[in-house]
C-alpha positions in Angstrom: 107.5 71.2 128.7 107.1 74.5 130.6 107.1 77.5 128.2 107.7 81.1 129.1 106.1 83.6 126.7 107.2 87.2 126.8 105.1 89.8 125.2 102.3 87.3 125.9 99.4 89.8 125.7 100.3 90.8 122.1 98.9 89.5 118.9 101.3 86.6 118.5 101.6 85.8 122.2 97.9 85.4 122.6 97.6 83.3 119.4 100.5 81.1 120.4 99.1 80.5 123.9 95.6 79.7 122.7 96.9 77.3 120.0 99.2 75.5 122.5 96.5 75.1 125.1 94.1 73.7 122.5 96.6 71.3 121.0 96.1 67.7 122.2 99.8 67.1 121.6 100.5 69.7 124.3 98.1 68.4 126.9 100.9 68.2 129.5 102.5 71.5 128.5 102.4 74.4 131.0 102.8 78.0 130.1 103.9 81.1 131.9 103.1 84.6 130.6 105.5 87.5 131.4 103.3 90.6 131.1 104.1 94.2 131.4 101.2 96.5 130.8 98.4 94.0 130.3 97.7 90.9 132.3 96.2 87.6 131.0 93.8 85.6 133.1 95.5 82.7 134.9 94.3 79.1 134.5 95.5 75.8 135.8 97.9 75.6 132.9 98.8 79.3 132.5 100.5 81.3 135.2 101.3 85.0 135.0 104.3 87.0 136.1 104.1 90.8 135.9 107.1 93.0 135.5 109.7 94.4 133.1 112.3 92.2 131.4 114.7 95.1 132.0 115.0 93.9 135.6 117.1 90.9 136.2 115.1 89.7 139.2 111.9 89.7 137.1 113.6 87.5 134.5 115.0 85.2 137.1 111.6 84.7 138.7 109.9 84.3 135.3 112.4 81.6 134.2 112.1 79.5 137.3 111.5 75.9 136.2 111.1 77.0 132.5 112.4 74.6 129.8 111.6 76.7 126.7 111.2 80.5 126.0 109.2 82.2 123.2 110.5 85.7 123.3 108.1 88.2 121.7 108.4 91.3 123.8 109.6 94.2 121.7 109.4 98.0 121.4 108.7 100.1 118.4 110.0 103.6 117.7 110.4 104.7 121.3 114.0 105.7 121.8 113.5 106.3 125.6 112.7 102.6 126.2 113.9 100.6 123.2 117.3 99.7 124.7 115.8 98.7 128.0 113.3 96.4 126.5 115.0 94.9 123.4 118.7 94.9 124.5 118.9 95.0 128.3 115.8 92.9 128.7 116.9 90.3 126.2 120.3 90.2 127.8 118.9 89.4 131.3 116.6 86.7 129.8 119.5 85.1 128.0 121.8 85.3 131.1 119.2 83.7 133.4 118.3 81.1 130.7 121.8 79.9 130.1 122.4 79.6 133.9 119.2 77.6 134.4 119.4 73.8 134.9 116.1 73.4 133.2 116.8 75.3 130.0 116.4 73.5 126.7 115.6 76.0 123.9 115.3 79.8 123.6 113.2 80.9 120.6 113.3 84.5 119.4 110.7 85.9 117.1 112.7 88.4 114.9 111.6 90.7 112.2 112.5 91.5 108.6 113.3 95.1 109.7 116.7 93.6 110.5 117.3 93.2 106.7 115.7 96.5 105.8 112.6 95.3 104.1 110.8 97.8 102.0 113.7 100.3 102.4 116.9 98.6 101.1 117.0 96.7 97.9 118.5 93.2 98.0 120.0 91.9 94.8 118.4 88.5 95.2 115.7 86.8 97.4 116.4 87.4 101.0 117.7 84.2 102.6 118.8 83.8 106.2 122.4 84.5 105.0 121.5 88.0 103.8 123.5 90.8 105.5 121.9 93.0 108.2 120.6 96.2 106.7 118.6 98.1 109.3 116.6 101.1 108.0 116.7 104.4 109.9 115.1 104.4 113.4 115.6 102.5 116.7 113.2 99.7 116.0 115.0 98.2 113.0 118.3 98.6 114.9 116.9 96.7 117.8 115.9 93.8 115.6 119.5 93.5 114.4 120.8 93.6 117.9 118.4 90.9 119.1 119.4 88.4 116.5 123.1 89.1 116.9 122.8 88.8 120.7 121.0 85.4 120.6 123.5 84.1 118.0 126.5 85.2 120.2 125.1 83.4 123.2 125.1 80.3 121.1 128.8 80.9 120.2 129.9 81.9 123.7 128.0 79.4 125.7 126.7 76.8 123.2 123.2 77.8 124.2 120.4 76.2 122.3 118.6 79.0 120.4 116.4 79.3 117.3 115.0 82.4 115.6 112.0 82.7 113.4 112.1 86.0 111.4 108.7 87.3 110.4 107.6 90.2 108.1 104.5 92.1 108.7 102.1 89.9 110.8 98.4 89.9 109.8 95.3 88.7 111.7 91.6 89.4 111.6 90.9 92.4 109.3 94.5 93.8 109.6 95.2 93.5 105.9 92.1 95.4 104.8 92.9 98.2 107.3 96.4 98.3 106.0 95.0 99.6 102.7 92.7 102.2 104.1 92.9 105.9 103.1 91.0 106.7 106.3 91.8 107.2 110.0 91.2 103.4 110.5 94.6 102.7 108.8 96.6 99.9 110.3 100.4 100.4 109.9 101.9 102.4 107.0 102.4 104.1 104.7 99.7 106.6 105.7 98.0 106.6 102.3 95.9 109.7 102.9 99.0 111.8 103.2 100.4 110.6 99.9 97.6 112.2 97.9 95.7 115.5 98.1 92.9 115.9 100.6 90.3 115.8 97.8 91.8 112.6 96.4 91.9 111.0 99.8 88.2 111.8 100.3 87.3 110.3 97.0 89.3 107.2 97.8 87.5 106.7 101.1 84.1 107.2 99.4 84.9 104.7 96.6 86.6 102.2 98.9 89.7 102.5 96.8 92.9 100.6 97.7 96.5 101.9 97.0 98.5 100.5 94.2 102.0 101.2 95.5 104.8 101.6 93.0 108.5 102.1 93.3 110.5 105.0 91.8 110.6 103.3 88.4 106.8 102.8 88.4 106.8 99.0 89.0 104.3 97.7 91.6 105.9 96.9 94.9 106.3 93.4 96.3 106.0 93.4 100.1 106.3 90.4 102.5 103.6 89.4 104.9 102.7 86.4 107.1 99.4 85.5 108.8 99.6 85.0 112.6 98.3 81.4 112.3 101.2 80.5 109.9 103.7 82.1 112.3 102.3 80.3 115.3 102.6 77.0 113.5 106.2 77.7 112.7 107.0 78.7 116.3 105.5 75.4 117.5 107.7 73.4 115.1 110.9 75.4 115.7 110.5 75.2 119.5 111.2 71.4 119.5 112.7 70.4 116.1 116.2 69.0 116.5 117.2 70.7 113.2 116.3 74.1 114.6 119.2 74.2 117.1 121.1 77.5 116.5 119.2 78.1 113.2 117.4 81.2 111.8 114.3 80.8 109.7 112.4 83.2 107.4 108.7 82.7 108.1 106.6 84.3 105.4 104.1 83.7 102.6 105.5 81.7 99.6 105.3 84.9 97.6 105.4 88.5 98.6 102.2 90.5 98.2 102.2 92.5 95.0 100.1 95.6 95.2 99.0 95.4 91.6 97.8 91.8 92.2 95.9 93.0 95.2 94.3 95.8 93.2 93.3 93.4 90.4 91.9 90.8 92.9 89.8 93.4 94.7 88.6 94.9 91.4 87.6 91.5 90.1 85.9 90.2 93.3 84.5 93.4 94.8 84.6 96.0 92.1 86.9 98.2 94.1 89.0 100.9 92.4 92.7 101.5 93.0 94.8 104.6 93.3 98.4 104.7 92.0 100.9 105.8 94.6 104.5 106.6 93.6 107.1 106.0 96.3 110.8 105.4 97.0 110.1 102.1 98.7 111.6 98.9 97.1 110.5 95.4 96.4 112.1 92.4 98.1 111.3 88.7 98.3 111.8 86.7 101.5 112.8 83.1 100.8 111.2 80.6 103.2 112.8 77.5 101.7 114.9 76.7 104.8 111.9 76.5 107.1 110.0 74.3 104.6 113.0 72.0 104.2 114.2 71.7 107.8 111.0 72.1 109.8 108.4 70.7 107.3 106.5 73.9 107.7 104.1 75.2 105.0 102.3 78.5 105.0 98.5 78.0 104.6 97.8 81.6 103.5 98.3 82.8 100.0 97.2 86.2 98.5 93.6 85.2 97.9 93.2 83.6 101.4 94.8 86.6 103.0 92.4 89.0 101.3 89.3 86.9 101.8 90.0 86.3 105.5 90.5 90.0 106.1 87.5 91.2 104.1 85.2 88.6 105.6 86.2 89.3 109.2 83.6 91.2 111.2 85.2 93.2 114.0 83.0 93.7 117.0 82.7 97.3 118.5 84.6 96.3 121.7 87.5 94.7 119.7 89.6 97.7 119.3 92.7 97.5 117.1 95.5 98.8 119.2 99.3 98.1 119.0 100.9 98.1 122.4 104.6 98.7 122.7 106.1 97.9 125.1 103.8 95.4 126.8 
């Protein structure tokens, strides 16, 4: 097996590469990283190609001899580049992959932005058959286009693809930082802007966490996945016969409920919480298909997610930074 990983220098890419290289079952597997802004160090089993997936020649060179692709490269809310990276780039990868005599399976890592997580209310748990419902902005639109494009290549050319759709991906102390009222916030909402400046100062001083509620006052349910669980699912879906032309929700067994988070941290660490009223909505991603067809099981539940994050000690040179694109 020779795997091309796009977006290889990102959170999931680095975790997948490290896990694959360390797995005795993959002792004969070789990997190639397609990097844009950041380069990974090459080894005897990891080669590196640098360039933009928006250029067909780069994609052709990167796919030379490749049997499997793990496509992670993406672009957040950057209208100037999002179509080049997530549409044109994916198109060239798919074109070159379908023409390759070595091609076996193309795996796309999608996102729950395609079904409007947190923004659009679904009447039932979100399965893989739920309709696309992108929320405003170019990023969510790009996630819809990615999934549709991959599926259409399967229809048009009988290409072997699979897609694992992930919600917000956590590692290290990400979850703790996602609840911060300070400038060290990871992701959103930006909690300090939802309250007065004096309240934000008090929340920071007390170590308070937000208790996010919907418009009716009910605590929000939001979907998460730990990077280790996502990497495990990628590894399974990359080779499982059942995964041919299949989409899988990869998430925790239950969404994270902000009230349960507040209760847990109050009980284990004595931390207060701050009620935050919002127009966000609760949704529940259903991971039954991945569990049934792939034999995958998430190892992280709410307690493990919190404990892993609060116990992680980030070194001064381990800066939290999200790179898009690259």
